[in-house]
C-alpha positions in Angstrom: 113.2 71.0 -164.0 110.3 68.7 -163.0 107.0 70.1 -161.7 106.5 67.0 -159.6 106.1 68.0 -156.0 108.3 65.0 -155.0 111.2 66.6 -156.9 110.9 69.8 -154.9 110.4 68.1 -151.5 113.3 65.7 -152.0 115.8 68.3 -153.3 117.5 68.7 -149.9 118.3 65.0 -150.2 121.2 65.7 -152.6 122.8 68.1 -150.1 123.1 65.7 -147.2 121.6 62.3 -147.7 122.6 61.1 -144.2 120.8 64.0 -142.5 118.0 62.9 -140.2 114.6 63.4 -141.7 112.4 62.2 -138.9 112.5 60.3 -135.6 109.7 58.7 -133.8 108.6 58.6 -130.2 109.8 55.0 -129.9 113.3 55.8 -131.0 113.3 54.9 -134.7 115.1 57.3 -137.1 115.0 57.8 -140.8 117.4 59.8 -143.0 116.8 61.5 -146.3 118.6 58.7 -147.9 115.9 56.4 -146.4 113.2 58.6 -147.9 114.7 58.0 -151.4 115.2 54.3 -150.8 111.8 53.5 -149.3 109.7 55.6 -151.7 111.6 54.0 -154.6 110.6 50.6 -153.2 107.0 51.7 -152.6 106.8 53.1 -156.1 108.0 49.8 -157.4 104.9 48.2 -156.0 102.8 50.6 -158.1 104.8 49.6 -161.2 104.2 45.9 -160.3 100.5 46.5 -160.1 100.5 48.3 -163.5 99.2 51.5 -162.0 99.2 54.5 -164.4 99.8 58.2 -163.7 96.6 59.8 -162.5 95.3 56.7 -160.9 94.0 57.2 -157.4 95.4 55.5 -154.3 93.0 55.6 -151.3 94.8 55.3 -147.9 93.1 54.6 -144.5 96.0 53.7 -142.2 97.4 54.7 -138.8 100.1 57.3 -138.6 103.6 55.9 -139.2 106.7 56.9 -141.1 105.7 54.4 -143.7 102.4 56.1 -144.2 104.2 59.4 -145.0 106.6 57.5 -147.4 103.5 56.0 -149.1 102.2 59.5 -149.8 105.6 60.7 -151.1 105.8 57.5 -153.3 102.5 58.4 -154.8 103.8 61.8 -155.8 107.0 60.3 -157.2 105.1 57.9 -159.4 102.5 60.5 -160.5 99.6 58.9 -158.7 96.8 60.8 -156.9 96.8 60.4 -153.1 93.5 60.0 -151.4 93.8 60.2 -147.6 90.9 58.9 -145.5 90.1 59.5 -141.9 90.8 56.4 -139.8 87.4 56.9 -138.1 85.4 56.4 -141.3 83.1 53.4 -141.3 81.7 51.1 -144.0 79.0 53.3 -145.4 81.4 56.3 -145.6 84.1 54.2 -147.2 81.7 52.8 -149.7 80.9 56.4 -150.8 84.6 57.4 -151.2 85.6 54.3 -153.0 82.6 54.4 -155.3 83.2 58.1 -156.0 87.0 58.2 -156.5 87.3 54.7 -158.0 90.8 54.1 -156.7 93.1 51.7 -158.4 94.6 50.7 -155.1 93.3 50.9 -151.5 95.8 50.6 -148.6 94.3 50.1 -145.2 94.9 48.7 -141.7 95.0 44.9 -141.7 91.9 44.7 -139.6 89.8 46.5 -142.3 90.3 43.9 -145.0 86.9 42.2 -144.4 85.1 45.6 -144.5 86.9 47.0 -147.6 87.2 44.0 -149.9 83.4 43.7 -150.6 83.5 47.4 -151.6 86.1 47.0 -154.3 85.2 46.9 -158.0 86.9 44.4 -160.3 90.5 45.4 -161.0 90.9 47.4 -157.8 93.8 46.2 -155.6 93.9 46.0 -151.8 97.0 46.1 -149.6 97.5 46.5 -145.8 99.8 48.8 -143.8 99.8 48.8 -140.0 100.9 51.4 -137.5 104.2 49.6 -136.9 105.2 49.8 -140.6 104.2 46.2 -141.4 101.6 44.7 -143.7 101.2 43.3 -147.1 102.2 46.6 -148.9 105.6 46.7 -147.1 106.1 43.0 -147.8 105.4 43.6 -151.5 107.9 46.5 -151.4 110.6 44.3 -150.1 110.3 42.2 -153.2 109.7 45.0 -155.7 112.1 46.4 -158.3 112.8 50.0 -157.1 111.4 52.8 -159.2 114.2 55.3 -159.0 112.9 57.9 -161.3 110.3 60.7 -160.8 107.4 61.0 -163.1 107.1 64.2 -165.0 103.8 66.0 -164.3 102.3 69.3 -165.2 101.8 71.8 -162.3 98.0 71.5 -162.9 98.0 67.7 -162.5 96.3 66.5 -159.3 98.6 65.4 -156.5 95.8 64.6 -154.1 92.1 64.4 -153.7 91.0 65.4 -150.2 87.3 65.1 -149.3 85.7 67.9 -147.5 83.8 67.1 -144.2 80.4 67.1 -145.9 78.5 69.1 -143.2 76.0 70.0 -145.9 75.3 67.2 -148.3 77.7 64.6 -149.5 81.5 65.2 -149.2 83.2 66.7 -152.2 86.6 65.6 -153.4 88.9 68.7 -153.7 91.5 68.1 -156.5 94.7 69.7 -155.2 97.5 70.0 -157.7 101.3 69.7 -157.6 101.4 73.4 -158.3 99.0 74.3 -155.5 101.0 72.4 -152.9 104.4 73.6 -154.2 103.3 77.2 -154.1 101.9 77.0 -150.6 104.9 75.2 -149.3 107.3 77.8 -150.6 105.2 80.6 -149.2 105.0 79.1 -145.7 108.7 78.2 -145.5 109.5 81.8 -146.2 106.7 83.3 -144.0 107.6 81.2 -140.9 111.4 81.1 -141.7 111.8 77.3 -141.6 115.4 76.2 -142.1 117.4 73.0 -141.9 118.1 73.9 -138.2 114.4 73.4 -137.3 112.8 70.3 -135.8 109.1 70.2 -136.1 107.1 68.4 -133.4 104.6 66.6 -135.5 101.5 65.8 -133.4 98.9 65.8 -136.1 97.2 63.0 -138.1 98.2 62.5 -141.7 94.8 62.2 -143.3 94.2 66.0 -143.1 95.7 69.0 -144.9 97.2 70.4 -141.7 99.3 67.4 -140.8 100.1 66.0 -144.2 100.7 69.1 -146.3 101.3 72.1 -144.1 103.5 70.4 -141.5 105.4 67.8 -143.5 106.0 70.1 -146.5 107.5 72.8 -144.4 110.0 70.4 -142.8 110.8 68.6 -146.0 111.2 71.7 -148.2 113.4 73.5 -145.7 115.7 70.5 -145.1 114.7 70.4 -141.4 113.6 67.3 -139.4 110.5 66.1 -137.7 109.9 64.5 -134.3 107.1 62.2 -135.5 104.7 61.4 -132.6 102.3 58.5 -133.1 101.0 59.1 -129.6 99.8 62.7 -129.5 98.7 62.5 -125.8 99.6 65.6 -123.7 102.2 63.9 -121.6 104.0 62.6 -124.7 103.9 66.0 -126.3 105.4 67.5 -123.1 108.1 64.8 -123.1 109.2 65.6 -126.6 108.8 69.4 -126.7 112.4 70.1 -125.5 113.7 68.3 -128.6 111.8 70.6 -131.0 111.9 74.2 -132.3 108.4 74.4 -133.8 105.1 72.9 -132.9 102.0 72.9 -135.1 98.7 72.0 -133.4 95.0 72.5 -133.2 93.5 74.6 -130.3 92.6 71.4 -128.5 96.4 70.6 -128.2 97.0 74.0 -126.5 94.1 73.8 -124.1 95.1 70.4 -123.0 98.7 71.5 -122.5 97.4 74.4 -120.3 95.4 71.8 -118.3 98.5 69.8 -117.5 100.4 70.9 -114.4 103.7 69.7 -115.8 103.5 72.1 -118.7 105.5 75.3 -118.0 108.2 77.6 -119.5 110.9 75.0 -118.9 109.2 72.7 -121.5 109.5 75.4 -124.2 113.1 76.7 -123.9 114.1 75.4 -127.3 110.9 76.4 -129.1 110.9 79.4 -131.4 107.3 79.1 -132.7 103.9 77.6 -131.8 101.4 77.6 -134.6 97.7 76.9 -134.3 95.1 76.2 -137.0 92.2 74.0 -138.3 89.8 75.5 -135.8 89.5 78.9 -134.1 91.8 79.6 -131.1 89.9 81.5 -128.3 91.4 84.7 -127.0 91.3 83.1 -123.5 93.6 80.3 -124.6 95.8 82.7 -126.5 96.3 84.9 -123.5 96.6 82.0 -121.0 99.3 80.3 -123.1 101.4 83.5 -123.3 101.1 83.9 -119.5 102.2 80.3 -118.8 105.0 80.1 -121.4 106.0 83.5 -122.6 105.2 82.4 -126.2 102.6 84.0 -128.4 100.8 81.5 -130.5 100.8 82.2 -134.2 97.3 81.6 -135.6 96.7 81.2 -139.3 93.8 80.3 -141.6 93.4 77.9 -144.4 91.0 75.4 -146.1 91.1 72.0 -147.7 90.5 73.7 -151.1 93.2 76.4 -150.7 95.9 75.4 -148.2 96.9 78.4 -146.1 95.6 81.8 -147.0 96.5 84.1 -144.1 98.9 84.1 -141.2 99.7 86.3 -138.2 103.2 87.6 -138.8 106.4 85.8 -137.5 107.8 89.3 -136.8 105.2 91.7 -135.6 102.0 91.7 -133.6 100.0 88.5 -133.4 96.5 89.7 -132.6 94.2 87.3 -130.7 91.0 86.5 -132.5 92.5 87.2 -135.9 94.3 85.0 -138.4 96.5 87.8 -139.7 96.8 89.4 -143.2 96.9 87.5 -146.5 100.1 85.5 -147.2 102.3 86.8 -150.0 100.9 86.1 -153.5 97.4 85.4 -152.2 94.5 87.8 -152.7 91.5 88.1 -150.5 88.3 90.1 -150.7 85.2 90.2 -148.5 81.8 90.6 -150.3 78.6 91.6 -148.5 75.2 90.2 -149.1 74.3 93.0 -151.6 77.4 92.1 -153.7 79.5 95.1 -152.8 82.9 95.0 -151.1 83.0 95.2 -147.3 84.6 98.1 -145.6 86.9 97.7 -142.6 85.0 96.1 -139.8 82.1 95.0 -142.0 81.2 91.3 -142.3 80.9 89.5 -145.6 81.8 86.3 -147.3 85.5 85.7 -147.8 86.8 85.0 -151.3 90.3 83.9 -152.3 92.4 84.0 -155.5 96.0 82.7 -155.9 98.2 79.8 -157.0 97.2 77.9 -153.9 93.5 77.5 -154.9 92.5 74.0 -156.0 91.5 73.1 -159.5 87.9 72.0 -158.7 85.8 69.2 -157.2 86.3 65.7 -158.5 83.6 64.8 -161.1 81.4 67.7 -160.0 81.8 70.5 -162.6 78.5 72.1 -161.7 79.4 72.3 -158.0 82.9 73.7 -159.0 81.2 76.4 -161.1 79.0 77.3 -158.1 81.9 77.8 -155.8 83.8 80.2 -158.1 82.8 83.7 -159.2 82.7 84.7 -162.8 86.0 86.6 -162.4 87.7 83.6 -160.9 87.5 84.0 -157.1 86.9 81.0 -154.9 84.0 81.5 -152.5 85.1 80.1 -149.2 81.8 80.2 -147.4 83.5 81.7 -144.4 82.2 85.0 -143.0 85.0 87.4 -142.2 86.0 91.0 -141.6 89.2 93.0 -141.5 90.6 95.5 -139.0 92.5 98.7 -139.7 95.7 96.7 -140.1 94.3 94.4 -142.7 94.2 91.5 -140.3 91.4 89.0 -141.1 88.9 87.9 -138.4 86.9 84.8 -139.2 83.3 85.4 -138.0 82.0 81.9 -138.7 80.6 79.9 -141.7 78.0 81.5 -143.9 75.8 78.5 -143.5 75.9 79.0 -139.7 74.5 82.5 -140.0 71.3 82.8 -137.9 68.5 84.9 -139.3 66.1 85.6 -136.3 63.1 87.8 -136.8 64.7 89.2 -140.0 67.9 90.2 -138.2 71.3 88.6 -139.0 73.1 87.1 -136.0 76.7 86.1 -136.4 77.3 83.2 -134.0 81.0 84.0 -133.4 80.1 87.4 -132.0 77.7 85.9 -129.5 80.1 83.0 -128.7 82.9 85.5 -127.8 80.4 87.3 -125.5 79.4 84.1 -123.7 83.0 82.8 -123.5 83.9 86.0 -121.5 81.6 84.9 -118.7 83.7 83.7 -115.7 83.4 79.9 -115.4 82.6 79.4 -119.1 85.1 77.1 -120.9 83.6 77.5 -124.4 80.3 77.9 -126.3 78.7 77.3 -129.6 75.7 79.2 -131.0 73.4 77.7 -133.6 70.0 78.6 -135.2 67.0 76.3 -134.8 63.6 76.5 -136.5 61.2 78.8 -134.6 57.5 79.3 -135.5 57.6 83.0 -134.8 61.2 84.2 -135.5 62.0 81.8 -138.3 65.2 80.8 -136.4 65.9 81.0 -132.7 69.4 81.7 -131.4 70.4 78.8 -129.2 73.6 78.4 -127.2 75.4 75.3 -126.0 77.9 76.0 -123.2 80.7 74.0 -121.5 81.2 75.1 -117.9 84.1 74.7 -115.5 83.6 72.2 -112.7 81.4 73.6 -109.9 80.6 76.6 -112.0 77.2 78.2 -111.1 76.5 79.9 -114.4 72.8 79.4 -115.3 70.7 79.7 -118.4 69.2 83.0 -117.3 72.6 84.3 -116.3 74.0 83.6 -119.8 71.0 85.2 -121.5 71.1 88.3 -119.2 74.8 88.7 -119.8 74.4 88.7 -123.6 71.5 91.2 -123.4 73.6 93.6 -121.3 76.5 93.4 -123.9 74.7 93.5 -127.2 71.3 93.9 -128.9 68.6 91.8 -127.4 67.8 90.0 -130.7 71.3 88.4 -130.5 70.7 86.9 -127.1 70.0 83.1 -127.1 66.4 82.1 -126.5 67.7 78.9 -124.8 71.0 77.7 -123.3 72.0 74.1 -123.0 74.9 72.9 -120.8 77.1 70.0 -121.9 80.4 68.4 -120.8 82.0 68.9 -124.2 81.2 70.0 -127.7 81.2 67.6 -130.6 84.3 68.0 -132.7 85.8 66.4 -135.8 89.3 64.9 -135.9 90.9 68.3 -136.3 89.1 70.0 -133.4 86.4 71.9 -135.4 83.1 72.1 -133.6 80.5 70.2 -135.5 77.5 72.5 -135.5 75.5 70.3 -137.7 75.7 67.6 -135.0 74.7 70.1 -132.4 71.7 71.2 -134.4 70.6 67.6 -135.0 71.0 66.8 -131.2 69.0 69.9 -130.2 66.3 69.2 -132.8 65.9 65.6 -131.6 65.6 66.8 -128.0 62.4 68.7 -129.0 64.0 72.2 -128.9 61.7 74.8 -130.4 
């Protein structure tokens, strides 16, 4: 049996080729037979360009069924898929193309003039638009279909996904066929996906969450997807009754709660709501349950590892935690002194398992730094466990604030501030301070007409915890800066506060 991930994901095809694979919000439908036919045509383009197994294909396109089939065709042909955020601009693209040296770049038609000067001799450029048109599809119409499936080793790279690069240049995580196959099987079992499920797909395809976690669960289980190109709240509400599972980021759930048309009647056919990519606040967790009767399942993963933990499908889902380790995945928490953390103690989370990536593209030294001598991947996330073994993510190690020699964990302070009536959310960062080394600073989003003040926030924190954890300054903003998957960009906040003359 082939170790190619495409072979695994397309296996349900042989059982019922006419079964619906995905439908779009504009009424188009694609069967599993279409998956086989279209990916064979797309792979035929690769053959016509004389691409070789292991070559990289960089893709910066809008979400469409064809963009998903392009990914699957890369797997089928043994190429390495390189998804790029559609928001990336010229300088960022120059870095990724220069670093990955893709044999083929597929982009939106309007990016041609930006990308062509960045390509080295021998690199190919094709276009693919959000409606499924473009030069790549035109080439596929004329291509001789590649009907086979390349043999690969489980340790061969299926994708290179660049990390966000909040500290230094982004790193390309090499994710293997074996990594993705293992994680897909684990999640299908843990969340009990079946051919009866319809996943409401509201996520972008340039990120691990939308491309790997969501699509692989639907494909492997033989289920279907309601594939939304428009992920606006009204459109999500319109299509929820046709789904059984929704995967989203916290922003999706807070926006649903802010829509007066969202209620229990929208969710009668849903069996599961899943949240990830950024922390879900206990307030959102509890408000969602009150509004819908559904308890959101929160899980935790990384670009380099896929999913590591999950609150249980059957059993208590605890707000503020991401559940215990998934089957076959080991976790440990190591304190600053190198010893293991006891229950409730905070340390750096480390992971081991078949889901862990093979290393960073062309950065062996950086890869060695991120693994321990005994083979554990150092996530850089601060975490603790409760008495049940549920993991609580306390923040990023690089976000730890050391003020006057004391460690301040931003997540702890943020939860305290978020509990203040009228506070929507907050972010805590450390800024240089001439006396304390770093000063705790808070950035807060308030509800409209809220009267919470800087002194009120500081006094509240001092009443609830040690005084050294209280912010020295509080800044109020309309919204916090986030990346495409909803994670708060604390590096952006630090830069903004530093430029404003914060001391």
